[in-house]
Legacy VTK file of the C-alpha trace (Angstrom):
# vtk DataFile Version 3.0
C-alpha trace
ASCII
DATASET POLYDATA
POINTS 428 float
11.615 -39.802 -49.423
9.490 -36.709 -48.851
9.860 -36.863 -45.089
13.651 -36.862 -45.483
14.258 -33.958 -47.832
11.235 -31.709 -47.361
12.004 -30.750 -43.718
15.548 -29.913 -44.802
14.206 -27.692 -47.562
11.868 -26.022 -45.072
14.688 -25.378 -42.642
16.870 -23.823 -45.340
14.088 -21.573 -46.613
13.146 -20.496 -43.085
16.744 -19.680 -42.207
17.020 -17.462 -45.276
13.488 -15.999 -45.101
14.497 -12.424 -44.297
16.924 -12.302 -47.211
14.461 -14.221 -49.381
11.747 -11.616 -48.902
13.998 -8.852 -50.251
15.452 -11.006 -53.001
12.045 -12.332 -54.060
10.640 -8.847 -54.468
13.668 -7.728 -56.452
13.410 -10.801 -58.705
9.679 -10.401 -59.264
8.578 -13.260 -56.981
5.542 -13.145 -54.716
6.557 -14.141 -51.188
3.762 -14.823 -48.711
2.903 -16.920 -45.700
1.291 -17.348 -42.320
2.091 -18.828 -38.959
0.560 -19.054 -35.540
2.156 -20.331 -32.374
0.811 -20.586 -28.842
2.643 -21.519 -25.667
1.688 -21.353 -22.013
0.806 -23.151 -18.841
-2.401 -24.428 -17.301
-3.976 -25.589 -14.073
-2.322 -28.982 -14.490
1.046 -27.939 -15.875
1.121 -27.544 -19.644
-1.772 -26.137 -21.644
-1.974 -29.425 -23.527
-2.425 -31.396 -20.301
-4.854 -28.844 -18.879
-7.168 -28.538 -21.891
-6.577 -31.923 -23.525
-7.001 -33.024 -27.113
-10.667 -34.058 -27.138
-12.297 -30.864 -25.805
-14.137 -28.997 -28.592
-12.054 -25.874 -28.068
-12.185 -24.480 -31.617
-15.967 -24.158 -31.360
-15.414 -21.521 -28.681
-13.070 -19.164 -30.538
-9.339 -19.502 -31.146
-8.135 -16.731 -28.838
-6.309 -18.205 -25.840
-6.936 -21.792 -26.967
-4.048 -22.694 -29.244
-1.062 -24.613 -27.890
0.520 -25.676 -31.160
2.444 -24.223 -34.092
1.260 -24.087 -37.686
3.031 -22.358 -40.581
2.655 -21.805 -44.326
5.442 -20.357 -46.492
4.822 -19.727 -50.171
6.285 -18.289 -53.357
4.683 -17.322 -56.644
6.134 -16.279 -59.977
4.646 -14.962 -63.180
6.584 -16.874 -65.823
5.303 -15.124 -68.930
2.684 -12.548 -69.865
1.391 -10.292 -72.590
-1.086 -7.446 -72.465
-4.005 -9.685 -71.420
-2.750 -13.173 -70.471
-0.197 -14.648 -68.082
1.269 -17.939 -66.863
1.757 -18.185 -63.097
3.378 -20.785 -60.835
2.355 -21.000 -57.168
3.939 -23.034 -54.398
3.511 -23.216 -50.634
4.557 -25.754 -48.010
3.061 -26.084 -44.560
4.187 -27.362 -41.185
2.270 -28.477 -38.116
3.728 -29.253 -34.709
1.469 -30.077 -31.787
4.325 -30.709 -29.356
6.203 -28.466 -26.980
9.504 -30.187 -27.757
9.771 -29.644 -31.493
12.135 -31.455 -33.795
12.064 -32.569 -37.413
11.091 -36.081 -36.448
7.697 -35.138 -35.020
6.729 -32.120 -37.163
4.458 -32.803 -40.139
5.340 -31.106 -43.433
3.389 -31.056 -46.673
2.349 -29.057 -49.721
-0.481 -26.556 -49.463
0.006 -25.199 -52.973
1.948 -26.497 -55.966
0.089 -25.526 -59.103
0.231 -23.885 -62.528
-2.247 -21.160 -63.471
-3.181 -19.807 -66.905
-4.821 -16.436 -66.370
-7.386 -14.905 -68.762
-6.590 -17.229 -71.666
-10.302 -17.230 -72.604
-10.698 -13.490 -72.069
-13.273 -13.923 -69.275
-11.044 -12.903 -66.368
-10.743 -16.583 -65.436
-7.904 -18.677 -64.006
-7.363 -22.207 -65.365
-5.266 -24.305 -63.005
-3.913 -27.797 -62.296
-2.038 -29.078 -59.233
-2.281 -28.917 -55.436
-4.187 -25.891 -54.234
-5.895 -24.192 -51.337
-8.959 -23.988 -53.525
-11.628 -21.400 -52.721
-10.569 -21.074 -49.096
-12.455 -17.833 -48.490
-15.326 -19.915 -47.061
-13.801 -19.885 -43.587
-14.707 -18.759 -40.071
-11.316 -17.536 -38.900
-12.219 -17.277 -35.210
-12.938 -21.029 -35.223
-10.164 -21.943 -37.700
-12.932 -23.689 -39.603
-13.197 -24.136 -43.395
-16.779 -25.167 -44.177
-16.490 -25.716 -47.941
-12.972 -26.601 -49.164
-9.595 -27.420 -47.700
-6.415 -28.263 -49.643
-7.104 -30.515 -52.629
-5.325 -31.841 -55.694
-7.137 -31.250 -58.967
-7.794 -28.690 -61.644
-10.443 -26.397 -63.001
-11.496 -23.039 -64.358
-12.011 -20.412 -61.670
-13.898 -17.105 -61.608
-15.162 -16.939 -65.185
-17.235 -13.792 -65.583
-20.689 -15.127 -66.474
-23.513 -12.653 -66.319
-23.219 -10.529 -63.197
-21.441 -13.254 -61.198
-18.432 -15.546 -61.516
-18.562 -19.275 -62.287
-15.965 -21.766 -61.039
-15.797 -25.443 -62.007
-13.258 -27.869 -60.551
-12.484 -31.575 -60.427
-10.837 -32.299 -57.070
-9.469 -35.197 -55.085
-9.425 -34.974 -51.300
-6.639 -37.102 -49.792
-7.079 -38.065 -46.136
-3.815 -38.715 -44.301
-3.694 -41.216 -41.447
-2.506 -38.576 -38.979
-5.059 -35.904 -39.895
-7.523 -34.484 -37.324
-10.521 -32.363 -38.161
-11.059 -28.780 -36.955
-12.167 -29.833 -33.476
-9.428 -32.399 -32.935
-11.437 -35.517 -33.727
-9.482 -38.294 -35.494
-10.438 -39.144 -39.042
-9.981 -42.900 -39.162
-13.571 -43.081 -40.460
-12.990 -40.443 -43.176
-12.261 -41.591 -46.728
-10.790 -40.137 -49.895
-13.160 -38.770 -52.529
-13.195 -37.618 -56.146
-15.240 -34.456 -56.426
-17.100 -32.168 -58.772
-17.173 -28.645 -57.335
-19.460 -25.957 -58.816
-19.546 -22.392 -57.484
-21.269 -19.232 -58.677
-20.113 -16.252 -56.628
-20.069 -12.447 -56.412
-23.642 -12.114 -57.685
-24.749 -8.573 -56.699
-28.121 -8.279 -54.928
-28.419 -4.821 -53.398
-26.055 -2.183 -52.077
-23.152 -3.946 -50.353
-24.637 -7.448 -50.736
-23.518 -10.392 -52.866
-24.681 -14.006 -53.141
-22.640 -17.206 -53.551
-24.092 -20.595 -54.516
-22.340 -23.962 -54.551
-22.881 -27.659 -55.223
-20.428 -30.456 -54.521
-20.611 -34.139 -55.467
-18.202 -36.496 -53.693
-17.533 -39.943 -55.155
-16.216 -42.331 -52.517
-12.650 -43.521 -53.183
-11.851 -45.807 -50.259
-8.402 -47.337 -49.845
-7.838 -51.089 -49.817
-7.020 -50.886 -46.098
-10.334 -49.188 -45.350
-12.300 -51.731 -47.363
-10.508 -54.805 -45.981
-9.728 -53.792 -42.417
-11.041 -50.548 -40.981
-14.690 -50.413 -42.016
-15.338 -53.999 -43.005
-16.454 -55.224 -46.415
-19.245 -52.885 -47.475
-19.859 -50.205 -50.050
-19.221 -46.546 -49.267
-21.871 -43.879 -49.720
-21.210 -40.952 -52.046
-21.898 -37.476 -50.715
-23.628 -34.266 -51.749
-23.377 -30.726 -50.384
-25.235 -27.530 -51.314
-24.470 -23.999 -50.140
-26.053 -20.536 -50.266
-24.161 -17.593 -48.770
-25.128 -13.950 -48.363
-22.257 -11.500 -47.825
-23.242 -8.029 -46.587
-20.899 -5.097 -45.961
-21.704 -3.005 -42.873
-20.811 0.489 -41.681
-17.912 0.993 -44.039
-15.365 -1.485 -42.671
-17.709 -4.126 -41.219
-19.230 -7.210 -42.822
-21.534 -10.127 -42.080
-21.998 -13.517 -43.773
-25.009 -15.812 -43.469
-24.484 -19.329 -44.834
-26.961 -22.168 -45.379
-25.628 -25.653 -46.124
-27.330 -28.955 -46.862
-25.596 -32.367 -46.752
-26.739 -35.805 -47.911
-25.648 -39.448 -47.549
-21.883 -39.799 -47.033
-21.627 -36.071 -46.297
-24.534 -36.018 -43.823
-22.437 -35.663 -40.654
-20.125 -32.895 -41.856
-22.252 -30.074 -40.491
-22.415 -31.381 -36.932
-18.741 -32.452 -37.041
-17.655 -28.935 -38.049
-16.062 -30.535 -41.103
-15.472 -29.175 -44.570
-17.928 -30.107 -47.306
-15.084 -31.779 -49.230
-14.776 -34.655 -46.730
-16.727 -37.947 -46.592
-17.579 -39.888 -43.455
-17.118 -43.570 -44.263
-19.343 -44.871 -41.464
-22.536 -43.334 -42.911
-24.787 -45.348 -45.215
-27.540 -42.736 -45.554
-28.972 -39.617 -43.944
-29.105 -35.861 -44.355
-28.113 -32.742 -42.490
-28.004 -28.971 -42.617
-26.103 -26.081 -41.079
-26.866 -22.400 -40.514
-23.897 -20.104 -39.967
-23.682 -16.399 -39.253
-20.406 -14.620 -38.622
-18.772 -11.261 -39.157
-17.143 -8.137 -37.744
-18.934 -4.925 -36.826
-17.266 -1.592 -35.889
-18.954 -0.187 -32.787
-17.052 3.107 -32.805
-13.654 4.601 -33.497
-11.958 2.321 -30.956
-14.424 -0.561 -30.461
-15.081 -3.659 -32.605
-17.341 -6.698 -32.211
-16.825 -9.989 -34.044
-18.976 -13.094 -33.707
-19.630 -16.593 -35.059
-22.837 -18.621 -34.618
-23.176 -22.173 -35.927
-26.162 -24.487 -35.678
-26.241 -27.871 -37.414
-28.362 -31.015 -37.500
-27.849 -34.529 -38.875
-31.105 -36.453 -39.248
-32.120 -40.028 -40.019
-28.502 -41.146 -39.914
-28.010 -44.830 -40.680
-24.516 -46.234 -40.276
-23.073 -49.375 -41.822
-22.690 -50.984 -38.381
-26.457 -50.717 -37.715
-26.400 -47.625 -35.497
-29.199 -45.153 -36.281
-29.853 -41.727 -34.810
-29.775 -37.937 -34.955
-27.315 -35.243 -33.865
-27.563 -31.501 -33.179
-24.670 -29.112 -32.637
-24.764 -25.479 -31.517
-21.774 -23.214 -31.000
-21.237 -19.492 -30.668
-18.432 -17.134 -29.761
-18.062 -13.373 -29.618
-15.062 -11.072 -29.211
-15.080 -7.423 -28.156
-11.981 -5.362 -28.990
-10.902 -2.041 -27.503
-8.049 -0.250 -29.282
-5.973 1.728 -26.765
-3.835 2.935 -29.643
-2.692 1.737 -33.057
-0.103 -0.536 -31.412
-2.029 -2.071 -28.506
-5.540 -3.413 -27.923
-7.481 -5.532 -25.430
-9.651 -8.503 -26.386
-12.436 -10.126 -24.404
-13.754 -13.326 -25.981
-16.423 -15.754 -24.775
-17.734 -18.936 -26.348
-20.213 -21.741 -25.692
-21.127 -25.027 -27.390
-23.868 -27.619 -26.810
-24.107 -30.946 -28.690
-26.793 -33.627 -28.406
-27.148 -37.003 -30.088
-29.376 -40.061 -30.137
-28.017 -43.504 -31.053
-30.498 -46.410 -31.211
-32.675 -44.622 -28.660
-29.844 -43.754 -26.238
-29.357 -40.032 -25.679
-26.139 -38.162 -24.930
-25.053 -34.553 -24.569
-21.927 -32.482 -24.061
-21.294 -28.765 -23.616
-18.560 -26.328 -22.703
-17.611 -22.680 -22.463
-14.550 -20.457 -22.528
-13.701 -16.924 -21.388
-10.500 -15.200 -22.515
-8.847 -11.860 -21.683
-5.932 -10.916 -23.934
-3.642 -7.980 -24.537
-2.232 -7.651 -28.066
0.630 -5.630 -29.544
1.271 -4.825 -33.211
2.597 -2.061 -35.439
-0.805 -0.827 -36.558
-4.350 -2.165 -36.520
-4.948 -5.319 -38.515
-1.241 -6.197 -38.485
0.581 -9.315 -37.173
0.206 -9.542 -33.404
1.896 -10.779 -30.263
-0.683 -11.619 -27.577
-0.641 -12.255 -23.836
-3.755 -14.096 -22.637
-5.542 -15.789 -19.755
-8.455 -18.207 -20.286
-10.967 -20.038 -18.128
-12.702 -23.121 -19.572
-15.413 -25.396 -18.223
-17.240 -28.392 -19.639
-20.041 -30.835 -18.967
-19.449 -34.298 -20.377
-17.057 -33.281 -23.152
-16.656 -36.839 -24.493
-20.346 -37.931 -24.267
-19.456 -40.543 -21.651
-19.535 -38.591 -18.387
-15.746 -38.344 -18.037
-13.961 -35.217 -16.847
-12.676 -32.967 -19.606
-9.613 -31.209 -18.200
-6.378 -31.652 -16.263
-5.696 -35.135 -17.627
-9.272 -36.269 -16.985
-9.522 -35.064 -13.373
-11.494 -31.784 -13.571
-14.548 -30.157 -15.177
-12.909 -26.737 -15.429
-9.427 -25.318 -15.855
-7.460 -22.159 -16.563
-4.563 -21.317 -18.852
-2.177 -18.394 -19.334
0.254 -17.900 -22.173
1.597 -16.128 -25.227
0.577 -16.313 -28.859
1.900 -15.048 -32.182
-0.421 -14.567 -35.153
1.567 -13.541 -38.239
0.899 -13.221 -41.963
2.743 -11.558 -44.821
LINES 1 429
428 0 1 2 3 4 5 6 7 8 9 10 11 12 13 14 15 16 17 18 19 20 21 22 23 24 25 26 27 28 29 30 31 32 33 34 35 36 37 38 39 40 41 42 43 44 45 46 47 48 49 50 51 52 53 54 55 56 57 58 59 60 61 62 63 64 65 66 67 68 69 70 71 72 73 74 75 76 77 78 79 80 81 82 83 84 85 86 87 88 89 90 91 92 93 94 95 96 97 98 99 100 101 102 103 104 105 106 107 108 109 110 111 112 113 114 115 116 117 118 119 120 121 122 123 124 125 126 127 128 129 130 131 132 133 134 135 136 137 138 139 140 141 142 143 144 145 146 147 148 149 150 151 152 153 154 155 156 157 158 159 160 161 162 163 164 165 166 167 168 169 170 171 172 173 174 175 176 177 178 179 180 181 182 183 184 185 186 187 188 189 190 191 192 193 194 195 196 197 198 199 200 201 202 203 204 205 206 207 208 209 210 211 212 213 214 215 216 217 218 219 220 221 222 223 224 225 226 227 228 229 230 231 232 233 234 235 236 237 238 239 240 241 242 243 244 245 246 247 248 249 250 251 252 253 254 255 256 257 258 259 260 261 262 263 264 265 266 267 268 269 270 271 272 273 274 275 276 277 278 279 280 281 282 283 284 285 286 287 288 289 290 291 292 293 294 295 296 297 298 299 300 301 302 303 304 305 306 307 308 309 310 311 312 313 314 315 316 317 318 319 320 321 322 323 324 325 326 327 328 329 330 331 332 333 334 335 336 337 338 339 340 341 342 343 344 345 346 347 348 349 350 351 352 353 354 355 356 357 358 359 360 361 362 363 364 365 366 367 368 369 370 371 372 373 374 375 376 377 378 379 380 381 382 383 384 385 386 387 388 389 390 391 392 393 394 395 396 397 398 399 400 401 402 403 404 405 406 407 408 409 410 411 412 413 414 415 416 417 418 419 420 421 422 423 424 425 426 427
């Protein structure tokens, strides 16, 4: 039933969004959202045909890569409050369309947020919540569209309790994996399974001037479906997973910042670092193993009109043993950097470059793949840091993108390609 009435609800809300924003503010509602949309052409016709779905494009930076549409539209309302406590309702639906010929039949809709929050009921500045939530989604590398700790989950918990100098968050979560879901680099998730999770985070611990520390642990209990047990993976147990995180956040030069993140993964979670997956996802093919990831990303002002942003990711998965008997190791390296020159408060030029290099060994057989991207873009907005319209041109090349020696671009006929197009990046 959801696929019948939810798109209709989305269409109605979207059609009335301008009026809704004014009315929501007047009625005391929070109205918020985000969407991105990219369209263009490539060396072989459409951008989708030129770049293809298997190329690891998000590892190289999002600018000039996206040829899809994704949107989130949300409302929030404080139902009741006194001098120190409040009850809050939050809702948000999302939409994804990877086609260039959009209609309701092929656009995926779902809930990103639908939860109730009790704020400061214990007097510790905390939020107690139950429902569907984008939980702790500030662990994200935006240039790669990559959430490395949590995605959207159903569950409940107590968030941001002031405990000592930091804030403690405890949550019980369930990660549902839909049949049509792809991970952040476009790889299908037929081998991913649902999990029940315990999520512990201690954040905002001050260290020195401008620096804070976050620490996290996540236990994932495998919750495979009957179809996965009987058909997809084949009559075996599923390994639980563990993930640990340390993150240093450092402010720089007034408006700049840099984050350094260390993550460790074990057993069913062991591949998530090299797959650029979130720590709240289990890989059902893995019986045992371990992995780690080192991430560094941030934004640095170089002057009044210049900015530099970057993201560097290195990950390993070691001593991996899969249920089908395959054993091996994997390494993944990716980096991207973007230089911005602000001509004025309404226009700026971006230059972004990215590179990735992956290697793996399976039962003694070695494989590798790599690729790079270079993008020039002109952006327009009403002020710096505001929603943008972008015009871009990109050049991409690749060596063995799918491990098997096949060509990566132009419907499997070329090792490099180019694209030109337009992109909107909007939030409110």
